[in-house]
C-alpha positions, 0 to 999 in steps of 0.5 A: 860667206853666205852668212854674211850675205844673209845678215846684210839682207836681214839688215835691210829688212830691219832685223833687230836680233841675230842668233848665231849657233857657233862660237868660231872666232872667224865671225868676230868681225860680223858680230862687231859690225852688228853690235856697232849697228845697235843689233842684238847679238846672241852667240850659242856655243858648246862649252870650251869652244868659244873663239878667243876673238869672241871672248874678247868682245866684252860688250854688246853680245850675249854668249851662251854656252851649252852641252852637246846632246851626246855629253848631256844624254850619253850614248842615246844619240851615238850612231 
């Protein structure tokens, strides 16, 4: 909920680009709202962790898949 409030505040300040670090499909309506307002939307997500709802959005957002640090560097970041 806080992200939605922050986005609406940013819209009032005329922010043009939004970067989200989640592939959670629950955010698809928010992304679609921003695309509908001609905003640039970038979604950064971990490989194989993109919600179906976001995958189905074909226009207006950039989808960027990344590896986790753990996968890329092995036990270097383990507890």
